[in-house]
VEXDREN-2710 file (C-alpha; in Angstrom, 1 decimal):
% VEXDREN-2710
k/r/px/py/pz
1/MET/15.6/0.9/0.2
2/SER/13.3/-0.1/-2.7
3/TRP/11.2/3.3/-1.7
4/ARG/14.2/5.3/-2.2
5/LEU/15.1/4.1/-5.4
6/THR/11.5/4.5/-6.6
7/VAL/11.8/8.0/-5.6
8/ALA/14.7/8.6/-7.0
9/SER/13.9/7.0/-10.5
10/ARG/10.7/9.4/-10.3
11/ALA/13.0/12.6/-9.7
12/PHE/15.5/11.7/-12.5
13/LEU/12.5/11.0/-15.0
14/TYR/10.6/14.0/-13.9
15/ASN/13.9/16.1/-14.3
16/ARG/14.8/14.8/-17.9
17/SER/11.3/15.7/-19.1
18/ARG/11.2/18.3/-21.9
19/TRP/8.3/20.2/-19.7
20/GLN/8.0/20.0/-16.2
21/CYS/4.2/20.0/-15.6
22/VAL/1.4/17.7/-14.0
23/VAL/1.5/15.7/-17.4
24/ALA/5.3/15.1/-17.2
25/LEU/4.8/14.1/-13.4
26/TYR/2.0/11.5/-14.0
27/ARG/4.4/10.3/-16.7
28/ALA/7.4/10.1/-14.3
29/LEU/5.2/8.6/-11.4
30/LEU/3.6/5.4/-13.7
31/ALA/7.1/5.1/-15.3
32/ALA/8.4/4.6/-11.9
33/MET/5.7/2.6/-10.6
34/VAL/5.6/-0.1/-13.3
35/GLY/9.8/0.2/-13.1
36/GLY/9.5/-0.5/-9.4
37/ARG/7.2/-3.7/-10.1
38/ILE/9.2/-5.2/-12.3
39/VAL/12.6/-4.8/-10.5
40/TRP/10.7/-6.4/-7.5
41/ALA/9.5/-9.3/-9.3
42/ALA/12.9/-9.8/-10.6
43/VAL/14.3/-10.0/-7.2
44/ARG/11.3/-12.3/-6.3
45/VAL/12.3/-14.9/-9.1
46/VAL/15.8/-14.6/-7.9
47/MET/14.9/-15.2/-4.1
48/THR/12.7/-18.2/-5.5
49/GLY/15.5/-19.9/-6.9
50/VAL/17.8/-19.1/-3.7
51/ALA/15.1/-19.9/-1.1
52/SER/12.6/-22.6/-2.9
53/VAL/9.6/-20.2/-2.1
54/PRO/6.9/-20.1/-4.4
55/PHE/6.3/-17.5/-6.6
56/THR/3.6/-17.7/-8.9
57/TRP/1.5/-15.2/-11.7
58/GLN/-1.1/-15.1/-8.6
59/ILE/1.3/-14.3/-6.1
60/PHE/2.8/-11.5/-8.2
61/LEU/-0.6/-10.1/-9.3
62/THR/-1.5/-10.1/-5.9
63/GLU/1.4/-8.4/-3.8
64/ALA/2.2/-5.9/-6.9
65/LEU/-0.9/-4.8/-7.7
66/VAL/-4.1/-5.8/-5.7
67/ASN/-2.0/-5.1/-2.1
68/ALA/-0.5/-2.0/-3.4
69/ILE/-3.9/-0.2/-4.8
70/PRO/-4.1/1.9/-1.7
71/GLY/-0.6/3.5/-1.8
72/ILE/-0.8/3.7/-5.8
73/ILE/-3.9/5.9/-5.4
74/LEU/-2.2/8.1/-2.6
75/GLN/0.5/8.7/-4.9
76/LEU/-1.3/9.4/-7.8
77/VAL/-3.7/11.8/-6.0
78/PHE/-1.4/13.7/-3.3
79/ILE/2.0/14.0/-5.3
80/PRO/0.5/15.9/-8.4
81/VAL/-1.5/18.0/-5.5
82/LEU/1.3/18.7/-3.6
83/MET/3.6/19.8/-6.8
84/VAL/0.7/22.2/-8.0
85/ALA/0.5/23.6/-4.4
86/LEU/4.3/24.2/-4.7
87/ASP/4.3/25.6/-7.9
88/ARG/1.4/28.3/-6.7
89/THR/3.2/29.4/-3.9
90/GLY/6.6/29.7/-6.0
91/MET/8.4/27.2/-3.6
92/VAL/9.0/24.9/-6.6
93/ARG/8.2/26.0/-10.0
94/PHE/7.0/24.1/-13.0
95/ARG/9.3/24.6/-16.1
96/ARG/9.3/24.8/-19.9
97/GLU/12.4/24.3/-21.8
98/GLN/13.2/27.4/-23.7
99/ALA/14.0/27.4/-27.5
100/GLY/17.8/28.6/-26.7
101/THR/18.5/26.1/-24.4
102/GLN/17.1/23.4/-26.8
103/ALA/19.4/24.6/-29.2
104/ALA/22.6/24.8/-27.1
105/GLY/22.3/21.2/-26.3
106/ASN/21.5/21.6/-22.7
END
């Protein structure tokens, strides 16, 4: 369930970006990753109160960052590569906001 929320937040942030390019993609990825870890930590804190399981900064850093490094690296490498490949094949195009579209408020 949590990965679906992360994917949805990435897509929302990327689609709301003024320009859809690799830089915007990295911004969306990083924002979604940070947001996902904040939500995960909040849920863990609530569960700590319910289940009486300790949740320290050391546990948070270990589980949210150290254990997640392989997944973070894979996402930061393969998602932009996939998007650039899709752009080059024409299946998904990076787009820039047009001046007329911006003036119309879209």
